[in-house]
N, C-alpha and C positions, 0 to 999 in steps of 0.2 A: 507639421501635419500638412499634407498636400491637399490641393483642390479637390481631388477625386475622393480622398478620406473625408474631407469636410462635407462634401455632398452626400456621401454615403450615410454619414452620421446624422445629417439633417433628416434623411428619410427614416433612419432607424428611430430617431427621436419622435418623428411624427406618426409613424406607422408601426414601429417595432413593437415586440412584446418581450416577456420574459418568463421564465418558470423555475421553480426550485427542484434540483435533483434529488432522487431518492438515492441515498448512499449505500442501502442495504445490498444491492447486487454487487457493488464493488467489494464490500467487506466480505461477501460470500465468496467471491473469487480470489481474494487476497487475505485470508484470516490471519496470517502470520506478520502482516506488515501494515494493514490498514485497520485502525481501531476506532470504535465509536464509543460515546459515553454510555454507561449503563442505564438501564430503565430506571433504577433507583435514583440515580442522580438527575436524570431528566424530570422525574416526577417531583424532585425537590425544588424546581425552579419556581421563582416568584417574580412579580412585576420589578423592573429595574435591573434584573440580571442580564447578561449578555449571551447570545447563542451565535454560533457560526454556522452559516449555510452555504451551500453551493448553488449559486444563482446563474442561470443559463441565458444567454441573449439569443433572440430570435429577430432578425437574422444575426448570425455571429459577428463579431468584430474582425478587423483584419488580423489581429494578433491572437486573440483568445476568444473562445466561444463560451467560457464560463469563468467566474470569479468566485473566490471564497471571501465572504464578507460577514461582518458582524452586524447583528441586530439587537436592539434593546427591547426586551419583552415588556409589553404593555398590558396585555389582557390574556388570561388563561381560561379557557372554556372547554367543555367536553367536545364541542365540534372542532376545536383547533386553537392555536395560539396566533395572537397578533403582536406585532412590533414595529419599531421604526428602524430604518436602516442607519447603522452607526458609522459607516464608511462612505467616502466619496468613491464611486466606482472609477476604475482606471480607464475602462473603454466600454461603457454601457449607458449611452445618452438617455435610454428609457427610464433610468432610475437616478436618483440623487439622494444625497444624505438627507434623512428624514422621511423618504418614501415609506408609506404603510405597506407592510408585508402580512400575508396570512400563511402559516405553516402548520404542519403537524410534528408531533414529537419525534417521528422516525427521521424527519429531514435534518435534525440537529447532528453535526459532526463534532462539535466542541462547545464548551460552555464555560463561562466564569460567573461565579456568584458575587453579588454586589455586597460589600462589607465584609466583615470578619465573622459572619455566623458559621456555625458548625454545620457541615453538610455531609451527606452520605458519601463515604470514601469509595474509591474504585476498588474492586476486588483485585488482589495481587495477580499478576499475570507474568509469564515469562516472555520476553522478546528476544528475537533472534537477529540481531544486527551485526554481530560478527561476520567477517568476510570468509569466503571459501572460493575455490576455483571449480568451475563447472563447465561441462560441455554446453555450448550454446544451444544445441539442438534440444536439450532438456527443457529449456525456457521458451524457445521460439517454435518448436516443432511438436512438442508433447511427447518426445521420446522418453520412455520410462527410465528411471535410474536403475543401473545394473551393477555397477562396481563402485564401492566407496573405500577410501582409505584415509587415515589421518597421519599426516607428516608432521615434522617439526615446523612450526610456522615460520615463514621466510619471505612473505609477500608484502607485508605491511611496511609503511614508511613512518618516519617519526612523527609527522604531523597528522597522520590518519586518526579520525575520531574513533574509528572502531578497529580492532586488531584483526589480524589473520587467525582464523581458527584452526588452520591446518588441514581442514577437510578438502579433499579432492574427490570429485563426483563425476562419474562417467555414465553417459547414457548408453542404453543397450547397443552393443556392437557385435553381436554374434553373427550377423550376416555380412560383415565389413571385412575387407582384407586389410593388411597393414598400411597400405598407402592411403586407403580411404580413412582409416581411423586416425593416422597422424595429420591428415588434412583437416580435421575438424577444428572449428574455432572455439575458443574458451572465453569465459567471462569470470572476472573477479568481482563478486557481488556479495550482498548480505544473504547469509544462510536462509532467512525467512522467504526471500524470493524464490529460493530452490524449493522450499517447503510448500509455498503456494502451487508450484507446478507438480510436485510429487513428494508427499510427506510420509511414504511408506517406511522410511528409515528413521523417523523421528525417535523411535525407542533407542536408537543407538547414538544419539547425538552427543552423549557424554562419555562415549568410549575413549580411552586414553590414546595418546600419540602411539603409533606403531600398529593400531588396529586396522584390520582389512576385512571387508565383507563382500561377498558375491551373492547376488539375488537369484534365487531359484524360481523361475516363473511358473513351474508346475505346482509348487506349494505355497508361493508367495513369501517364503521365509528367506532372510538373509543368512548365509552360512559363513562362518568365520574362516578365513584363510591363514595358514601358518605362514612363517617367514619365508619358507621355500616357495610358497605360492604367491607371495606378494610381489608382483612384478612392477607395480607402480608405474604403468604407462602414462607418460606425460605428454 
């Protein structure tokens, strides 16, 4: 750590502050990839349990402006919860292990019950971590999904944690010429990230290999394409 960093941290320790992020807006923007504990599991918390919080530094650190850290629940009251920080912050000199925190149930992003007691299980949910190929503009520019088709999976590697689903997803290209279309960049990512941007095709997610669909923007429906119509632009 250089002198400049040390001086900055001294100022943060003396005058800095911190806050706990509300994760609900993130969950609302990314419902297929960002999951929070259920209200039932949070309500079952007791003193001694651990909860994970996103704690934000003011001013931010040189590397991170927030850290995910665990706190041990000490008191549960209608006006909120209190606990002690159970981690040593990586770069947040305003806090140290054992610092007292006050937080609300909605701040909790994860939890661990102490001991072996039976707890309220999470409701089953489907997750979408298998990979797909998608036009980058769908993710980065909000271009709506237009054409989807499912190929034989061929993008995955032996060491990949999640397999290639075979789905290939193209953003609206009705106003593009061939050169512009082929110049588009692509991403090989989790299907859930595509669904966060546009889940209009979710009802087709289990369609078999060989399926192809084109979106009718007048009706909002996806219309199936036959083999003669499936041009599979890559």
